Kinemage of the C-alpha trace (Angstrom):
@kinemage 1
@onewidth
@group {chain A} dominant
@subgroup {mainchain}
@vectorlist {calphas} color= white
{ca met a 1} P -128.356 -91.145 192.365
{ca ser a 2} L -126.391 -90.141 195.443
{ca glu a 3} L -122.814 -91.164 196.028
{ca leu a 4} L -122.091 -93.055 199.268
{ca pro a 5} L -118.683 -93.288 200.844
{ca pro a 6} L -117.046 -96.644 199.911
{ca asp a 7} L -117.409 -98.031 203.448
{ca glu a 8} L -121.173 -97.429 203.680
{ca val a 9} L -123.841 -99.786 202.364
{ca pro a 10} L -127.302 -98.437 201.466
{ca glu a 11} L -129.997 -99.347 203.983
{ca gly a 12} L -131.747 -102.633 203.199
{ca glu a 13} L -128.844 -104.049 201.199
{ca pro a 14} L -126.721 -106.787 202.746
{ca glu a 15} L -123.053 -106.079 203.325
{ca pro a 16} L -120.738 -108.016 201.048
{ca glu a 17} L -119.131 -110.964 202.775
{ca gln a 18} L -115.464 -110.566 203.382
{ca ala a 19} L -113.784 -113.920 203.867
{ca gly a 20} L -110.114 -113.272 204.410
{ca pro a 21} L -107.554 -115.918 205.298
{ca glu a 22} L -108.348 -115.475 209.000
{ca gln a 23} L -112.029 -116.314 208.374
{ca ala a 24} L -111.609 -119.189 205.918
{ca glu a 25} L -112.127 -122.741 207.128
{ca pro a 26} L -108.872 -124.619 207.619
{ca asp a 27} L -108.151 -127.339 205.074
{ca asp a 28} L -107.791 -130.545 207.027
{ca gly a 29} L -106.814 -132.496 203.926
{ca pro a 30} L -108.829 -135.175 202.165
{ca arg a 31} L -112.067 -136.297 203.745
{ca pro a 32} L -113.163 -139.928 203.283
{ca leu a 33} L -115.880 -140.510 200.709
{ca gly a 34} L -117.156 -143.573 202.540
{ca val a 35} L -116.962 -145.791 199.465
{ca thr a 36} L -118.200 -149.296 200.200
{ca val a 37} L -117.889 -152.199 197.802
{ca thr a 38} L -120.235 -155.162 197.663
{ca pro a 39} L -118.453 -158.234 196.279
{ca thr a 40} L -119.713 -159.380 192.892
{ca gly a 41} L -118.172 -162.845 193.017
{ca asn a 42} L -115.932 -162.053 190.042
{ca gly a 43} L -112.328 -161.736 191.237
{ca pro a 44} L -111.047 -159.216 188.673
{ca val a 45} L -114.158 -157.036 188.997
{ca asp a 46} L -113.981 -157.115 192.806
{ca ala a 47} L -110.285 -156.178 192.711
{ca ala a 48} L -110.995 -153.227 190.417
{ca leu a 49} L -113.879 -152.017 192.590
{ca arg a 50} L -111.804 -152.323 195.766
{ca arg a 51} L -109.352 -149.919 194.142
{ca leu a 52} L -112.046 -147.219 194.516
{ca glu a 53} L -111.408 -147.296 198.262
{ca asp a 54} L -107.981 -145.761 197.554
{ca ala a 55} L -109.727 -142.506 196.640
{ca asp a 56} L -110.648 -142.088 200.333
{ca his a 57} L -107.009 -141.395 201.160
{ca leu a 58} L -106.240 -139.016 198.299
{ca ala a 59} L -106.844 -135.363 197.628
{ca val a 60} L -109.348 -134.635 194.859
{ca gly a 61} L -106.495 -134.228 192.373
{ca gly a 62} L -105.608 -137.909 192.822
{ca his a 63} L -109.119 -139.253 192.220
{ca leu a 64} L -108.884 -139.132 188.435
{ca glu a 65} L -105.962 -141.578 188.378
{ca val a 66} L -107.893 -144.036 190.560
{ca tyr a 67} L -111.071 -143.726 188.479
{ca glu a 68} L -109.171 -144.223 185.233
{ca asp a 69} L -107.390 -147.272 186.679
{ca val a 70} L -110.685 -148.813 187.789
{ca his a 71} L -112.298 -148.042 184.432
{ca arg a 72} L -109.369 -149.616 182.576
{ca gly a 73} L -109.565 -152.767 184.740
{ca leu a 74} L -113.307 -153.149 184.255
{ca arg a 75} L -112.991 -152.545 180.512
{ca glu a 76} L -110.255 -155.217 180.244
{ca thr a 77} L -112.397 -157.666 182.208
{ca leu a 78} L -115.352 -157.083 179.889
{ca ala a 79} L -113.163 -157.378 176.794
{ca ser a 80} L -111.812 -160.708 178.041
{ca leu a 81} L -115.347 -162.124 177.899
{ca asp a 82} L -115.149 -161.902 174.099
{ca asp a 83} L -111.796 -163.726 173.989
{ca pro a 84} L -112.332 -167.154 172.339
{ca arg a 85} L -109.399 -168.693 174.251
{ca pro a 86} L -110.373 -170.838 177.219
{ca arg a 87} L -110.156 -169.090 180.579
{ca ser a 88} L -108.116 -170.629 183.352
């Protein structure tokens, strides 16, 4: 096997991509997900689902908090269906 200088690539092999900071795409911040919510007719469920729209304005790191909040609200709404007390 012959040794090639470090800056030469053997013929037929693609050159490795070099994406330095000057070539990277600029981060324009969060991009909207386009979440749309169709009303269900149940106030608490609709309120929880509307909370998903907040994720459109957050960076990815903030999505988990929104998803957990929505999940908690939906879980509480479902649990309330088993409550024997009359609903107002």
